[in-house]
C-alpha positions in Angstrom: -7.1 -4.2 -6.5 -9.6 -1.4 -6.2 -8.8 2.2 -7.1 -9.3 3.1 -3.4 -6.7 0.5 -2.4 -4.2 1.9 -4.9 -4.7 5.5 -3.7 -4.3 4.5 0.0 -1.3 2.4 -0.8 0.4 5.1 -2.8 -0.4 7.8 -0.2 0.9 5.7 2.7 4.0 4.6 0.7 4.9 8.2 0.0 4.5 9.1 3.7 6.6 6.2 4.7 9.3 6.9 2.1 9.5 10.5 3.4 9.9 9.3 7.0 6.8 11.3 8.0 5.6 8.7 10.5 7.3 7.5 13.7 7.9 3.8 14.4 5.1 4.1 17.0 2.7 5.5 14.4 3.7 2.8 11.9 3.2 0.1 14.5 -0.2 1.6 15.4 -1.3 1.3 11.7 -0.3 -2.4 11.6 -2.1 -3.0 14.9 -5.3 -1.3 13.6 -5.4 -3.3 10.4 -4.5 -6.5 12.3 -7.4 -5.9 14.6 -9.9 -5.6 11.7 -8.5 -8.8 10.3 -8.5 -10.7 13.6 -5.0 -11.6 12.7 -3.5 -14.3 15.0 -0.6 -16.6 15.0 -1.5 -20.2 14.5 -0.7 -20.9 18.1 -2.9 -18.1 19.4 -5.7 -19.1 17.1 -5.5 -22.7 18.4 -5.6 -21.5 22.0 -8.5 -19.1 21.4 -10.6 -21.7 19.6 -9.7 -24.6 21.9 -8.1 -26.6 19.0 -4.9 -28.5 19.0 -2.1 -26.9 16.9 -2.2 -29.9 14.5 -6.0 -29.6 14.2 -5.5 -26.0 13.0 -3.0 -27.2 10.5 -5.4 -29.8 9.3 -8.1 -27.2 8.9 -5.7 -25.1 6.8 -4.8 -28.1 4.6 -8.5 -28.8 4.1 -9.2 -25.2 3.0 -11.6 -24.4 5.9 -9.3 -21.6 7.1 -6.5 -19.8 5.3 -3.0 -19.2 6.4 -1.0 -16.1 5.5 2.7 -15.5 5.8 3.6 -12.0 7.0 7.1 -11.0 8.3 8.1 -14.7 8.0 5.4 -15.7 10.5 2.4 -17.7 9.7 -1.0 -16.1 10.7 -4.6 -17.0 10.5 -7.1 -14.3 9.5 -10.5 -15.0 11.0 -12.9 -12.2 10.2 -15.7 -14.1 8.6 
């Protein structure tokens, strides 16, 4: 991880630990980052790309796209 990443993570962690952000503000940050990542559930990714769900799973298995597990939900990040 870069030094900038560590600084941001520590700063944000301190603010969260001190309850300086509302739930709306926290959700807004998740939404902002998710937008930059083009973060989508596998189902939404399949719909957007016109692929069958199983075709997306096959692409994950082949390494063409990568699956990420956040909050116990599987996501695709498509920001290439």
